[in-house]
VOPAGU-2260 file (C-alpha; in pm, 1 decimal, decimal comma):
REM VOPAGU-2260
SITE   aa  ch    i         X         Y         Z
SITE  MET   A    0   -3460,0    3211,8   -2255,1
SITE  SER   A    1   -3546,1    3421,4   -2533,0
SITE  SER   A    2   -3670,5    3398,9   -2891,3
SITE  ASP   A    3   -3696,1    3584,1   -3212,0
SITE  HIS   A    4   -3977,8    3346,4   -3235,1
SITE  VAL   A    5   -4321,8    3526,2   -3218,0
SITE  PRO   A    6   -4637,9    3272,4   -3103,7
SITE  SER   A    7   -4984,2    3314,9   -3159,9
SITE  VAL   A    8   -5079,0    3599,7   -2892,0
SITE  GLY   A    9   -5398,4    3381,9   -2799,0
SITE  GLY   A   10   -5247,8    3287,2   -2481,8
SITE  ASN   A   11   -5279,8    3639,1   -2343,7
SITE  LEU   A   12   -5645,1    3757,8   -2359,2
SITE  LEU   A   13   -5555,5    4165,2   -2411,7
SITE  LEU   A   14   -5320,0    4128,7   -2686,1
SITE  THR   A   15   -5584,5    3878,7   -2831,2
SITE  ALA   A   16   -5872,5    4189,0   -2770,1
SITE  LEU   A   17   -5671,0    4388,7   -2997,1
SITE  ALA   A   18   -5798,6    4471,4   -3370,7
SITE  PRO   A   19   -5568,8    4300,2   -3636,7
SITE  ARG   A   20   -5429,7    4666,1   -3705,6
SITE  ASP   A   21   -5388,9    4705,9   -3379,4
SITE  MET   A   22   -5181,5    4371,1   -3329,9
SITE  ALA   A   23   -5006,3    4457,9   -3660,4
SITE  LEU   A   24   -4810,2    4789,7   -3493,2
SITE  LEU   A   25   -4686,0    4531,0   -3174,9
SITE  ARG   A   26   -4618,3    4216,8   -3349,5
SITE  PRO   A   27   -4276,2    4326,0   -3504,1
SITE  HIS   A   28   -4170,2    4399,2   -3190,3
SITE  LEU   A   29   -4275,4    4124,7   -2939,6
SITE  THR   A   30   -3999,7    3828,5   -2816,4
SITE  LEU   A   31   -4093,3    3519,4   -2673,6
SITE  ARG   A   32   -3943,1    3416,4   -2314,0
SITE  ASP   A   33   -3921,7    3147,0   -2070,0
SITE  HIS   A   34   -3928,7    3206,4   -1741,5
SITE  SER   A   35   -3889,9    3019,7   -1420,0
SITE  ARG   A   36   -4058,7    3024,1   -1051,3
SITE  GLY   A   37   -3859,9    3305,6    -853,8
SITE  ASP   A   38   -3743,7    3519,0   -1146,7
SITE  VAL   A   39   -3753,9    3871,2   -1068,3
SITE  LEU   A   40   -3868,4    4086,5   -1360,6
SITE  PHE   A   41   -3768,9    4384,2   -1246,2
SITE  GLU   A   42   -3711,1    4495,7    -890,2
SITE  VAL   A   43   -3754,9    4842,9    -669,4
SITE  GLY   A   44   -3577,5    5125,9    -796,6
SITE  GLU   A   45   -3479,9    4978,5   -1128,4
SITE  ASP   A   46   -3570,3    5088,9   -1436,5
SITE  VAL   A   47   -3932,0    4952,2   -1614,2
SITE  SER   A   48   -3768,7    4924,3   -1998,0
SITE  HIS   A   49   -3983,9    4626,4   -2120,6
SITE  VAL   A   50   -4363,8    4584,1   -2088,9
SITE  THR   A   51   -4408,4    4174,2   -2015,5
SITE  PHE   A   52   -4733,8    4014,0   -2090,9
SITE  PRO   A   53   -4816,6    3651,7   -1949,9
SITE  LEU   A   54   -4913,3    3407,6   -2133,2
SITE  SER   A   55   -5151,1    3063,9   -2028,2
SITE  ARG   A   56   -5107,6    2980,1   -1729,5
SITE  THR   A   57   -4792,1    3232,5   -1664,5
SITE  ILE   A   58   -4833,2    3411,6   -1305,2
SITE  ALA   A   59   -4607,2    3718,1   -1218,0
SITE  THR   A   60   -4712,8    3927,5    -923,5
SITE  LEU   A   61   -4616,1    4258,8    -784,6
SITE  VAL   A   62   -4493,7    4255,4    -440,4
SITE  VAL   A   63   -4371,0    4547,9    -182,5
SITE  PRO   A   64   -4098,5    4438,8      64,0
SITE  VAL   A   65   -4139,9    4560,2     430,2
SITE  SER   A   66   -3927,5    4551,4     678,1
SITE  GLY   A   67   -3837,5    4208,6     865,5
SITE  GLY   A   68   -3754,3    4104,1     535,3
SITE  LYS   A   69   -4155,0    3989,4     446,9
SITE  THR   A   70   -4330,7    4117,8     144,4
SITE  VAL   A   71   -4691,2    4199,3      68,8
SITE  GLU   A   72   -4870,7    4121,5    -248,1
SITE  THR   A   73   -5027,1    4425,6    -442,8
SITE  ALA   A   74   -5141,6    4281,6    -746,1
SITE  THR   A   75   -5181,3    3927,4    -939,5
SITE  VAL   A   76   -5105,8    3960,0   -1328,2
SITE  GLY   A   77   -5192,5    3618,8   -1558,8
SITE  HIS   A   78   -5280,6    3576,8   -1913,8
SITE  GLU   A   79   -5576,2    3877,5   -1889,4
SITE  GLY   A   80   -5299,0    4165,7   -1816,5
SITE  ALA   A   81   -4972,0    4290,9   -1864,9
SITE  ILE   A   82   -4668,0    4410,6   -1628,0
SITE  GLY   A   83   -4436,6    4701,8   -1661,5
SITE  GLY   A   84   -4472,5    5010,0   -1781,6
SITE  VAL   A   85   -4892,2    5006,8   -1853,1
SITE  VAL   A   86   -4962,2    5278,9   -1642,9
SITE  SER   A   87   -4655,6    5498,7   -1709,4
SITE  GLN   A   88   -4458,4    5514,7   -2028,8
SITE  GLY   A   89   -4174,7    5290,6   -1944,7
SITE  TYR   A   90   -3844,2    5375,7   -1851,8
SITE  LEU   A   91   -3946,9    5540,5   -1468,2
SITE  PRO   A   92   -3830,8    5350,1   -1172,5
SITE  ALA   A   93   -3996,2    5039,9   -1033,3
SITE  PHE   A   94   -4189,7    5093,1    -713,7
SITE  THR   A   95   -4277,0    4711,8    -648,1
SITE  ARG   A   96   -4070,6    4409,1    -684,7
SITE  CYS   A   97   -4215,7    4174,4    -973,4
SITE  ALA   A   98   -4147,5    3785,2    -960,5
SITE  VAL   A   99   -4289,9    3510,1   -1169,8
SITE  GLN   A  100   -4474,5    3242,8    -927,8
SITE  ILE   A  101   -4574,7    3046,8   -1175,4
SITE  ASP   A  102   -4337,0    2943,6   -1478,9
SITE  GLY   A  103   -4430,4    2961,0   -1781,8
SITE  ALA   A  104   -4365,5    3173,7   -2147,2
SITE  VAL   A  105   -4429,3    3559,4   -2160,2
SITE  LEU   A  106   -4396,6    3781,2   -2485,9
SITE  ARG   A  107   -4203,7    4132,3   -2407,1
SITE  ILE   A  108   -4178,9    4430,6   -2574,4
SITE  ASP   A  109   -3981,2    4768,3   -2490,1
SITE  ALA   A  110   -4180,3    5005,1   -2358,0
SITE  ASP   A  111   -4092,1    5252,1   -2594,0
SITE  ARG   A  112   -4280,9    5055,9   -2859,1
SITE  LEU   A  113   -4554,4    5024,4   -2693,7
SITE  ARG   A  114   -4572,2    5388,5   -2652,7
SITE  GLU   A  115   -4537,8    5447,8   -3002,0
SITE  ALA   A  116   -4828,0    5181,2   -3038,9
SITE  LYS   A  117   -5039,6    5352,7   -2852,5
SITE  SER   A  118   -4947,2    5699,8   -3011,4
SITE  ALA   A  119   -5068,2    5595,4   -3360,6
SITE  SER   A  120   -5393,7    5401,5   -3244,0
SITE  PRO   A  121   -5622,4    5573,3   -3021,9
SITE  THR   A  122   -5834,2    5235,2   -2993,8
SITE  LEU   A  123   -5465,0    5058,4   -2875,8
SITE  ASN   A  124   -5451,1    5368,0   -2591,2
SITE  ASP   A  125   -5777,3    5322,2   -2482,3
SITE  LEU   A  126   -5748,3    4902,9   -2453,2
SITE  PHE   A  127   -5463,0    4998,7   -2225,9
SITE  VAL   A  128   -5579,3    5289,8   -2065,5
SITE  ARG   A  129   -5905,4    5035,7   -1943,4
SITE  TYR   A  130   -5690,2    4753,1   -1828,0
SITE  ALA   A  131   -5434,7    5019,3   -1602,7
SITE  ASP   A  132   -5743,6    5141,7   -1448,0
SITE  CYS   A  133   -5824,8    4767,0   -1377,2
SITE  LEU   A  134   -5457,9    4688,8   -1260,4
SITE  LEU   A  135   -5499,0    5006,8   -1043,8
SITE  ALA   A  136   -5825,4    4883,3    -853,0
SITE  GLN   A  137   -5651,9    4560,1    -777,7
SITE  VAL   A  138   -5395,5    4780,8    -603,8
SITE  LEU   A  139   -5636,7    4981,9    -441,2
SITE  GLN   A  140   -5829,7    4702,2    -306,3
SITE  SER   A  141   -5529,3    4475,5    -110,3
SITE  VAL   A  142   -5402,9    4813,9      53,1
SITE  ALA   A  143   -5822,4    4799,8     200,8
SITE  CYS   A  144   -5822,8    4429,6     239,2
SITE  ASN   A  145   -5494,5    4391,3     384,7
SITE  ALA   A  146   -5623,4    4671,4     650,4
SITE  ALA   A  147   -5986,4    4554,7     706,1
SITE  HIS   A  148   -6039,5    4202,3     639,9
SITE  SER   A  149   -5900,0    3845,9     824,9
SITE  VAL   A  150   -5598,0    3655,5     713,9
SITE  GLU   A  151   -5815,9    3386,5     690,9
SITE  GLN   A  152   -6010,0    3595,4     428,4
SITE  ARG   A  153   -5716,4    3706,6     247,4
SITE  VAL   A  154   -5581,5    3371,5     144,3
SITE  LEU   A  155   -5904,6    3316,3      -6,5
SITE  ARG   A  156   -5883,5    3629,5    -186,3
SITE  TRP   A  157   -5557,4    3541,9    -343,0
SITE  LEU   A  158   -5647,7    3209,8    -415,8
SITE  LEU   A  159   -5933,9    3299,1    -582,4
SITE  ALA   A  160   -5785,0    3564,9    -790,1
SITE  LEU   A  161   -5508,1    3251,5    -877,9
SITE  GLN   A  162   -5806,6    3034,2   -1003,9
SITE  ASP   A  163   -5949,0    3308,6   -1222,2
SITE  ARG   A  164   -5620,0    3311,9   -1388,1
SITE  LEU   A  165   -5537,2    2944,2   -1427,7
SITE  GLY   A  166   -5910,3    2768,0   -1429,4
SITE  SER   A  167   -5803,2    2510,5   -1233,0
SITE  ASP   A  168   -5900,7    2412,6    -892,3
SITE  VAL   A  169   -5561,6    2247,4    -811,0
SITE  LEU   A  170   -5333,0    2534,8    -747,0
SITE  PRO   A  171   -4992,7    2519,8    -800,4
SITE  VAL   A  172   -4890,7    2694,6    -442,0
SITE  THR   A  173   -4632,8    2662,5    -140,8
SITE  GLN   A  174   -4724,4    2761,0     235,0
SITE  GLU   A  175   -4456,6    2914,1     168,1
SITE  VAL   A  176   -4516,4    3138,0    -165,9
SITE  LEU   A  177   -4837,5    3197,1      21,4
SITE  ALA   A  178   -4701,5    3332,7     321,7
SITE  GLY   A  179   -4504,9    3554,2      91,2
SITE  MET   A  180   -4810,5    3740,2     -53,9
SITE  ILE   A  181   -5016,1    3768,8     253,1
SITE  GLY   A  182   -4706,1    3881,3     467,6
SITE  VAL   A  183   -4732,9    3646,7     716,1
SITE  GLY   A  184   -4511,9    3442,2     922,9
SITE  ARG   A  185   -4514,3    3077,6     759,4
SITE  SER   A  186   -4637,2    2881,7    1109,7
SITE  TYR   A  187   -4899,2    3132,8    1107,4
SITE  VAL   A  188   -5013,3    3076,5     782,6
SITE  THR   A  189   -5001,4    2693,2     805,4
SITE  GLY   A  190   -5225,0    2736,8    1112,1
SITE  VAL   A  191   -5471,0    2977,4     877,2
SITE  LEU   A  192   -5450,7    2692,3     613,6
SITE  GLY   A  193   -5548,3    2441,9     887,2
SITE  ASP   A  194   -5831,7    2607,6    1001,5
SITE  LEU   A  195   -5975,5    2655,1     618,7
SITE  GLN   A  196   -5869,0    2311,7     606,1
SITE  ASP   A  197   -6085,7    2231,1     876,4
SITE  GLN   A  198   -6388,4    2407,9     716,8
SITE  GLY   A  199   -6388,9    2214,9     435,1
SITE  LEU   A  200   -6297,8    2515,1     245,2
SITE  ILE   A  201   -5956,9    2384,1     113,0
SITE  HIS   A  202   -5694,6    2106,9      82,5
SITE  VAL   A  203   -5387,3    2141,1     161,1
SITE  GLY   A  204   -5176,4    1928,0     -60,8
SITE  ARG   A  205   -4789,7    1892,1    -105,5
SITE  GLY   A  206   -4717,7    2225,3    -338,1
SITE  ARG   A  207   -5073,4    2276,3    -396,3
SITE  ILE   A  208   -5389,3    2370,9    -271,2
SITE  HIS   A  209   -5700,5    2266,6    -394,2
SITE  LEU   A  210   -6027,9    2418,4    -379,7
SITE  PRO   A  211   -6307,1    2141,3    -361,3
SITE  ASP   A  212   -6571,9    2405,3    -405,1
SITE  ARG   A  213   -6557,3    2750,3    -539,4
SITE  ALA   A  214   -6901,5    2893,8    -436,8
SITE  ARG   A  215   -6803,5    2813,1     -57,4
SITE  ALA   A  216   -6499,1    2970,0     -88,7
SITE  GLU   A  217   -6632,3    3289,7    -239,9
SITE  ALA   A  218   -6892,9    3295,4      17,0
SITE  ALA   A  219   -6693,6    3288,0     274,4
SITE  CYS   A  220   -6416,6    3545,9     171,5
SITE  CYS   A  221   -6457,0    3898,2     174,8
SITE  GLU   A  222   -6634,5    4138,3     -72,0
SITE  CYS   A  223   -6262,7    4231,8    -232,6
SITE  HIS   A  224   -6252,7    3914,9    -479,1
SITE  GLY   A  225   -6573,8    4024,8    -638,3
SITE  ARG   A  226   -6558,4    4418,3    -651,1
SITE  ILE   A  227   -6254,2    4330,3    -909,1
SITE  ARG   A  228   -6404,6    4065,9   -1107,9
SITE  ARG   A  229   -6695,3    4311,1   -1113,0
SITE  HIS   A  230   -6467,3    4590,0   -1206,6
SITE  PHE   A  231   -6306,3    4390,0   -1506,6
SITE  GLN   A  232   -6661,6    4301,8   -1657,1
SITE  ALA   A  233   -6756,8    4671,6   -1653,8
SITE  VAL   A  234   -6401,4    4825,7   -1743,1
SITE  LEU   A  235   -6254,9    4551,4   -1965,4
SITE  GLY   A  236   -6577,2    4377,3   -2060,1
SITE  ALA   A  237   -6446,5    4093,4   -1936,4
SITE  ASP   A  238   -6604,3    3697,6   -2003,2
SITE  TYR   A  239   -6530,7    3438,1   -1706,9
SITE  ALA   A  240   -6605,0    3044,5   -1747,5
SITE  THR   A  241   -6834,2    2845,8   -1533,1
SITE  ASP   A  242   -6517,3    2745,4   -1344,0
SITE  GLY   A  243   -6454,3    3128,9   -1263,1
SITE  GLU   A  244   -6175,3    3166,9   -1511,3
SITE  MET   A  245   -6138,2    3474,4   -1698,4
SITE  VAL   A  246   -6133,3    3389,1   -2023,1
SITE  ALA   A  247   -6174,8    3675,0   -2240,1
SITE  VAL   A  248   -6151,9    4029,4   -2210,6
SITE  GLU   A  249   -6377,7    4301,6   -2515,5
SITE  PRO   A  250   -6386,3    4631,4   -2363,5
SITE  THR   A  251   -6648,2    4878,0   -2549,2
SITE  PRO   A  252   -6436,5    5096,2   -2872,4
SITE  PRO   A  253   -6398,4    5463,7   -2747,1
SITE  GLY   A  254   -6748,2    5659,3   -2804,0
SITE  VAL   A  255   -6968,3    5340,6   -2776,6
SITE  VAL   A  256   -7209,4    5330,9   -2522,1
SITE  PRO   A  257   -7241,6    4989,4   -2379,7
SITE  PRO   A  258   -7545,4    4795,0   -2446,1
SITE  GLU   A  259   -7652,2    4827,8   -2068,6
SITE  THR   A  260   -7586,5    5169,8   -2092,0
SITE  LYS   A  261   -7829,7    5204,1   -2338,3
SITE  ARG   A  262   -8117,9    4995,8   -2169,0
SITE  SER   A  263   -8033,7    5169,3   -1811,8
SITE  ALA   A  264   -8086,3    5506,0   -2000,9
SITE  SER   A  265   -8410,6    5391,7   -2214,7
SITE  PRO   A  266   -8742,8    5552,4   -2068,5
SITE  GLU   A  267   -8871,8    5111,9   -2050,7
SITE  ALA   A  268   -8585,0    5097,1   -1809,7
SITE  ARG   A  269   -8630,2    5351,1   -1530,6
SITE  PRO   A  270   -8882,2    5269,5   -1288,9
């Protein structure tokens, strides 16, 4: 469903981080849409003509189809970011499939309109360059994680990344969906979840997985989840709540030295 009415952009952290003058370049071109779980935003080989901003609890994933009908997740995107035409200028064939995993509303803008806005505003362009860097970091870390770490750790990484975007310890994800994200059979992921539940790291319910102790889950997870969070903090100025949810991004404007850099460069800060 689409609508000409554009709600507050507060449901998307990337849009909220824009200065009013930059937001004014985008607002007239944004349209609101509702998506159900399983909706495909674009398929492999299709031209990506729009950039999509998930709002609030809406979650989409980028997955690569592999042989045997399986898929492997390369990045998960929620209210912290955007999907499609972020790195490129849009209207290029997609390498991955993008599907909605948790239903909800999104804002969309034609890729050409976003390109024009980035050309008109260095600060807006800088924000999207920084986000594109963070999105690429997710993809690269996912590749490393899939190659180096156990399925148990990969499951915890994906669940923690989902919690970062939902701010809830009850995650609306099925075993079937999780198996599709990790790229293993459902029976295999059922055994993995059983092992994690026996360790008290998760509790599996009907259509949902509960993370009762985030600190224990983080300790049992590989380093990949923490590395991505730190990269978002360094590049996008991401701010996280005590429950792990990313609640704001505030990148340093172009040409301004971050306070941390100033402190580390000062004589007092040197060993």
